[in-house]
C-alpha positions in Angstrom: 145.2 78.9 73.9 143.0 81.5 74.5 143.5 84.4 77.0 140.6 83.8 79.0 142.1 80.1 79.5 145.8 81.4 80.3 144.5 84.0 82.7 142.1 80.1 84.7 145.2 78.6 84.8 147.2 81.7 86.1 144.1 81.5 89.1 145.1 77.9 89.4 148.9 78.6 89.6 147.7 81.3 92.6 145.6 79.0 94.4 147.7 76.1 94.6 150.4 78.0 95.8 148.7 79.7 98.4 147.4 76.9 99.8 148.8 74.7 102.5 148.1 71.6 101.4 147.3 72.2 97.9 144.1 72.4 96.1 141.8 69.5 94.9 139.4 69.1 92.0 136.4 70.6 94.5 138.2 73.5 94.7 138.5 74.0 91.0 134.8 73.1 90.5 133.8 75.8 93.3 136.3 78.6 91.8 135.1 77.8 88.2 131.8 77.1 88.4 132.3 74.1 86.2 131.4 70.1 86.4 134.3 67.6 87.4 134.6 66.7 84.0 136.1 70.4 82.9 137.7 70.6 85.9 140.1 67.6 84.9 141.1 69.2 81.4 142.1 72.3 83.6 144.0 71.0 85.5 145.8 68.4 82.7 146.4 71.6 81.2 147.6 72.9 84.1 149.9 70.0 84.3 151.5 70.8 80.9 152.1 74.7 81.9 153.6 74.1 85.3 156.0 71.1 85.4 157.0 72.1 89.0 153.7 71.3 90.1 153.8 68.8 92.8 150.9 66.3 92.8 150.0 63.9 95.6 147.2 61.7 97.0 145.9 62.5 100.8 144.1 60.1 103.0 140.6 60.1 101.4 142.5 59.0 97.9 141.9 62.7 96.8 144.7 64.0 94.5 146.2 67.3 95.6 148.4 69.6 93.5 150.4 71.9 95.1 152.7 74.8 93.8 156.8 74.9 95.8 156.9 79.2 96.9 160.1 79.1 97.2 159.9 81.4 94.0 159.9 84.5 94.9 159.6 85.7 90.9 156.0 84.4 91.4 154.6 87.7 92.4 156.6 89.8 90.9 156.0 88.3 87.3 152.0 88.4 88.2 152.1 91.8 90.1 149.2 93.2 91.5 146.2 94.0 89.7 144.5 97.5 89.4 141.8 96.0 90.2 142.6 94.4 93.2 144.3 97.1 94.6 141.2 98.9 94.5 139.9 96.1 96.4 142.1 96.0 99.0 142.1 100.0 99.4 137.6 99.8 99.6 138.2 97.2 102.5 140.8 99.7 104.4 138.3 102.3 103.8 135.4 100.1 105.4 137.1 99.2 108.3 138.1 102.8 109.1 134.3 103.5 108.8 133.6 100.4 111.3 135.9 101.1 113.6 138.2 98.7 113.1 141.6 100.6 113.5 143.8 97.5 113.5 142.5 95.5 111.1 142.8 98.9 109.0 146.5 99.6 109.8 147.2 96.2 109.0 145.6 96.6 105.5 147.4 99.3 104.7 150.8 97.4 105.7 149.7 94.7 103.3 148.9 96.9 100.6 152.8 98.4 101.1 153.9 94.8 101.2 152.2 93.9 97.4 153.3 96.8 96.0 157.6 96.9 97.4 157.3 93.6 95.5 156.7 95.2 92.0 158.7 97.3 90.4 158.6 100.7 90.2 157.7 101.7 87.2 155.0 99.0 87.3 153.4 99.9 91.5 152.6 103.6 89.8 150.7 101.9 87.0 148.9 100.2 89.0 148.5 102.8 91.5 147.1 105.0 89.3 145.0 102.8 88.0 143.4 101.9 91.6 142.6 105.2 92.3 140.8 106.0 88.9 138.7 102.6 89.4 138.2 103.8 93.3 136.5 106.9 92.0 134.5 105.7 89.4 133.3 102.6 91.7 132.5 105.4 94.5 132.7 104.9 98.3 130.1 106.4 100.7 130.0 106.1 104.5 126.5 104.4 105.0 124.4 107.2 106.0 122.0 107.5 109.1 123.5 107.3 113.5 125.5 105.5 114.7 127.5 105.6 118.0 130.7 107.7 117.7 133.3 104.3 119.3 135.9 105.0 121.7 138.9 103.8 119.7 141.1 103.9 123.3 138.8 100.9 124.5 138.5 99.5 120.9 142.6 98.3 120.8 142.6 97.0 123.9 139.8 95.0 122.9 140.9 94.2 120.1 145.0 93.5 121.3 142.9 91.0 124.5 141.5 89.4 121.7 144.5 88.3 119.6 146.2 87.1 122.2 143.8 86.0 123.7 144.5 87.6 127.5 141.7 88.7 129.7 140.5 92.4 130.8 139.5 93.6 133.6 136.9 96.8 132.8 134.7 99.1 134.6 130.7 98.3 133.0 128.1 100.8 133.7 124.7 99.6 134.3 121.5 101.6 132.8 121.2 103.9 136.0 125.0 104.8 135.5 126.5 103.1 138.7 129.6 100.8 137.9 131.2 97.4 138.7 134.1 96.0 138.2 134.3 93.2 136.0 137.3 90.0 134.9 136.4 89.4 131.4 137.7 86.6 128.7 136.6 88.2 125.8 135.9 86.1 122.8 134.5 88.0 119.9 132.8 91.6 118.7 129.3 92.3 117.4 128.7 95.2 115.1 125.4 96.8 114.3 124.3 100.2 115.6 125.2 99.3 119.1 128.5 97.3 119.3 128.3 94.7 122.0 131.7 92.6 123.4 130.9 88.8 123.5 133.3 87.9 126.9 132.4 84.9 129.8 133.0 86.3 132.8 135.7 84.8 134.8 134.5 82.7 138.0 130.9 82.8 136.8 128.2 80.6 135.4 130.4 79.6 132.0 127.8 81.4 130.0 129.1 84.0 127.6 127.5 87.6 127.8 127.2 90.7 125.5 128.7 94.0 127.0 127.7 97.3 125.2 130.7 98.5 124.0 129.6 102.0 125.1 129.3 101.1 128.7 132.9 100.1 129.0 135.0 102.1 130.7 138.4 102.0 131.6 139.0 98.4 129.8 143.2 97.2 130.9 144.4 93.8 129.9 145.8 92.0 132.5 148.5 89.9 130.8 147.0 86.6 131.5 146.3 84.4 128.6 143.5 81.9 129.0 142.4 78.8 126.2 139.2 79.6 124.2 136.4 77.1 124.4 137.1 74.9 121.1 133.3 74.7 121.1 132.6 78.1 120.9 131.3 79.6 117.9 130.4 83.4 117.3 128.6 83.0 114.5 126.1 80.5 116.3 126.0 83.0 119.1 125.5 86.1 117.3 122.2 84.3 115.6 120.0 83.5 118.7 119.8 87.7 118.6 117.8 89.8 115.6 120.2 92.6 116.0 123.1 93.4 118.4 120.7 92.6 121.9 119.9 88.8 123.0 117.4 87.8 125.5 117.1 83.6 126.6 113.9 84.6 127.6 112.5 85.8 124.6 113.7 83.4 122.4 112.2 81.9 119.8 110.2 81.2 116.5 109.8 84.5 114.6 106.9 84.7 111.7 106.5 87.7 109.6 104.3 88.1 106.7 104.9 90.7 103.6 102.1 92.0 102.1 102.0 91.3 98.1 102.5 94.9 97.6 105.6 94.6 100.0 107.0 91.2 99.1 108.9 92.0 95.8 111.2 94.2 98.6 111.1 92.5 101.7 112.5 89.2 99.0 116.2 91.3 98.6 116.3 91.4 102.8 118.4 89.1 104.3 116.5 89.4 107.7 118.2 86.6 109.8 121.1 83.8 108.4 119.1 81.1 108.7 115.7 82.2 107.4 113.2 80.5 105.6 111.2 82.1 103.1 107.7 81.0 101.8 105.9 82.3 98.7 102.2 82.3 99.5 99.9 82.1 96.8 98.2 85.8 96.9 102.2 86.9 96.2 102.9 87.6 100.0 105.5 86.5 101.7 106.3 84.8 104.7 109.7 84.6 107.0 110.4 82.6 109.5 113.2 82.3 112.4 114.5 81.7 115.9 115.8 84.7 117.5 115.8 87.5 120.4 115.5 90.9 120.1 112.0 92.0 120.2 112.2 95.9 120.5 115.5 95.8 117.7 112.6 93.2 115.4 110.2 96.0 116.7 112.3 99.5 115.5 112.8 97.6 111.6 109.5 96.8 111.2 108.6 100.2 111.9 109.6 101.2 108.1 106.8 98.6 107.0 104.3 101.0 107.9 101.4 98.3 107.3 102.9 96.7 105.1 104.1 93.3 107.5 102.1 91.5 109.3 103.4 89.5 112.9 102.8 86.0 113.1 105.0 85.5 115.9 106.0 85.9 118.8 102.7 87.3 120.1 104.7 89.6 122.9 105.9 91.4 119.8 102.4 91.4 118.2 101.5 93.4 120.9 104.3 96.3 120.6 103.8 96.8 116.9 100.0 96.2 116.5 99.4 100.3 117.2 101.7 101.5 115.3 101.6 100.1 111.7 100.9 103.4 109.6 99.4 103.4 106.4 100.6 107.0 105.4 104.7 105.9 105.1 105.1 106.8 101.0 108.0 104.5 100.6 109.4 100.8 102.0 113.2 100.8 103.4 
């Protein structure tokens, strides 16, 4: 058996052990980017190498393979690879950069637990190799301005989101006046500005966005609430171009990038539900539905006169007078 095939079988064993209901052939075709017949051959070899595997058919009559989890020697035999440890270290640095202290601490705890399960000599060697790999890959925080977060407020909101508990806070309006709010938190939106997505208690039942830099004196009430099972944070955030959302602005958006700018524009994901159209002259048209005209205008300014707003008309009027031809480079 080749080294590659052996490594593939070990990866299958990891998948079959980590997933509660085991794995199906469809999981293999996705993991290894192979066809159905190749996945069948992999599983036949897997059954030979790992005779302790449990095989059953689910309610849809699909065969599933599951590995018992009761053998602690499996983790010690596999160990933690330097690339995996470097990826975990990178995730910790990203969490710290993005002002997610709770996630950073939990990742550090997971890192320590994995290393503790390995023989000390192997753990030291893996750490040294991971450190070298991390240095070779490099890590740098994204340059540019960003709002410095209030770590105390973030900690309170993170704890409330996990439970979940309702929170009370004072929220500042643009003129500086404060009002007390009682909210049921549902998530955080990260960007140049950070927003809390929450439903006001006793309100109209709609979700609202609250800027984190305007939140003061956030406290957990200790009162739990039942999450709305039908609420999808990803779909909710997709209604905005950036972090800001307005029902009045929500609608179709259409931008046309010039043939000169099209190669650069193709590298961007402007919106998770965008549709791209290649024009005959080499231009690129981008269409999606969203709100947040001001954040769109901030972004489009970087493209100078190499982008034209087709819709909406309100956004077109915002940027037409500010399209410049003297920018030496595109974003």
